N, C-alpha and C positions, 0 to 999 in steps of 0.2 A: 441443554444450555452449554454454549461454547464460549470460552474466553479467548478473545482473539488479540494478538499483538500485530501491529501494522507498522511497516517500515517502507522507506523508499530511499533511493539515493545515498546508499551506504558507502559507495566509491572505495571499496576495499576495507571498510571499517566495521567490525562487530566486536565491541569491547565489553568488558565486564559491567560497565555502568548501564549499557543497553540490556544486557543479560539480566541484570538485577531488576529492571523495570519489567521485563517480560517474563520473569521466572514462573509465575502462576498462570500463565496463558497456556491454553490447549493446543493452539496452533499459531504460526507466524504466517502472515501474508506479506509479500514484498512486491512492491509496485515498480520494480526495475531500477536499473543502474546499480547492480551489485558491485561492479568494478573489476571482479575476477571470479573465477570458479571456486577458488579456495574460500572465499567469503560466503558464497552460496552454500558450499559444503559445511562450513562452520555453523551456519544458521540451521541447515537441515539435520545436522547432528545434534543440535540443541532441542529443537521441537519439530514436529511435523510442519512441512513448508508448502505453501501454494504460492506460485510466483510467476511473474512475466519477465521478460528481458526488457532492457532499456536501450536507449540510443547509443551508449558508450559501451555496452556489453558486446564481447566478441563472439566468435563461432562456438566456442566451448559452451558458453551459457545459452546461446541460441539453439544449440543442438539438444538441450535439456528442457528449456523453458519456452512456452509459446509467446507470441506478441500480445495476445489478449486471452483472457480466461472468462468464461461464464459459467457459474456453478451455483448450487444450492447449499446454504448453511442454515440448518433447522428449516424454517419456513421462509427464509429470505433469499431472494435471487440476487447474486452478486455479479457485477461486471468489474474485472480487474485489468487495467492497462497501464502503460507508462505515460504516454503522451495522450492525454485526453481532454485537457481544458477543464472548464467547470461550468456551472449553470449560467446560461446566457452566452457562453463563449466556448462551446465544445469544439474540439479539434475536428476538422472536416473529415478526417479519416474514420472517425467513429460516430459522427453526428447521426447518420441515417439509422444505424443500429440502435442507438440510444433512444432517438426520437420515436422510431416505429415500434420498438419493444422495450420500453424502459424497464431496467432492473429496480429493485427496491434500494439497493446500495451500489453506488458508482464510485470506484476508487481509482485514482490516478496519482502519479508522481511528477517527476520532471522539473517542475518550477522551483523546487526547494522552498516553496512557500506553504506553510501549514494552512489549510482551509477545511473547515467543517461547516457545510451549508446545505440547506434544503433547496430542492428544485421544486417549487410549488406547481409549476406548470406541468412538469412530467411526474410529479409524486415520488420523488426519489431523494435519498440523502447522498451527498457527495462528500467524500473525505480524501483530502491529500494530506499524508502525514508529514510532509516537508522533507528535510534531509537529515539522516542520521549520521552522515559521514562529515568529513572535514573539508572535502573539495567543493568549491563554489563560493558565491559572494555572501551567503547566509551567515549571520553572526551567532545564531543559536541553533544547535543541534536538537531535532525533535523526533518523536515517535508517539504513536497512539495506541492505546488499548481500549477494548470495549467488550461487552457481552452481547451475544445474540441468543435470545430465548424465544422459541416459537417464531412469531412474526415480528418480534420486538427487538430493536437495537437500543441498548441502554448502557448507562454507566460509562460514558465515554470520558477517558482520562488522556491528558497530554503530558508528555515528559519533555522538559526543556533543560538544556545544559549549554552554558556558555561555551563557545569553542576555545580550546586551550591555546 
């Protein structure tokens, strides 16, 4: 069993309120747009980190984190990217890979819009954790946590906080 914390679009912010929500997680996964390497390092110092870079991330982050990650957690295959779209509207850059070899869990960021939805056609669960940072048009900061146990993804929880 793994307790996963999921972030995206931190844009330079990793504050104590986010840490409190993620404190019992085993790992943090980040779907891009850290904002700077210092934020990535803070998260990695807090918990083990799996992450991809986002479109605003510079060369320092891109030299450490890939554009896409495909990995196994327990018995769940995960695909993590920043710009990925969502069921019925996948980004053309990853559509072929997702359609030809669907993971069980597809995670993307970028939109700043929290979405948790199944793709019944491909048999996967899509999660976009929204935006945990302050930059962008979103009015609510969000993050997600969940448990992966064997083949199951369960106990999905959303953290929401009005922007200051």
